[in-house]
C-alpha positions, 0 to 999 in steps of 0.5 A, a space after each residue: 477473491 480478486 476484484 478490480 480496484 476503484 482505488 488509486 494509491 500514489 506514493 510520493 505524489 509531489 516527487 517521483 510518483 509511484 502508483 502503488 495501486 491503479 484504477 482497474 488493477 486486480 487486488 485481493 478483496 477490498 482495501 481496509 485501513 486498520 487504525 492503531 492508536 498508541 496506548 500505555 496501560 498503567 497498572 494502578 496499585 489497589 485498583 480494579 482496572 488499569 489506567 489507559 494513557 493515550 500517547 496521541 500516536 495513530 498509525 494505519 497499516 494498509 496491506 494489499 496484494 496486487 495482481 498484474 498481467 505478465 510483464 514485458 521485459 526487452 529481449 526476454 520471451 519467457 514469461 516466468 523469467 520476465 516476472 522474476 526480473 520485474 519482481 527483483 527490479 521492484 525490490 530495488 525501486 521500493 528499497 530506494 523509497 523513504 518516508 513520503 506522502 501517500 495520496 488516495 483517490 476513488 475512481 469517478 469521485 473528484 470532489 475530494 481525495 485523501 492524503 497521509 502526510 507520512 507513509 513508508 512502504 514497510 513491507 514489499 513481497 513481489 513474485 510470480 503468481 503461479 495459479 496462471 499459465 501466463 506467469 502474471 506478477 503479484 506484488 504485496 505491500 504493507 504501507 505504514 501511514 500517519 497524518 490523514 487529511 481530506 483535501 478538496 478536488 483532485 491531486 
């Protein structure tokens, strides 16, 4: 189910900010933040259970689908062509990104925001969303993040 986002995700907030998800954008369901911890399973001889060795590494992969209105491209009147141009251009823009911080804000909540110290857009899948006659655009992202902290105020 598509819902209006009350989240804002800003990649590279101190450099050239890229708002991956803005307040009011349509997303598929609510955001989830699955955490995976580094773990080594060591088989012990003559033991009933293996030894679990935590590596101290934790990563979170945020997966989201964002639906936007038909993009406008100068000189292009066909919405399908405009969506295709926007999709291809977004591949170039995302490919140029590296490992940067990612800020997370909640709409109307200004006491705190959250920041991942390191984040990388590990997957980007843009294209036309064909369930609409207006050729809106869908952009799918997977963002791999580490080093979450909570900060006072607004960024």
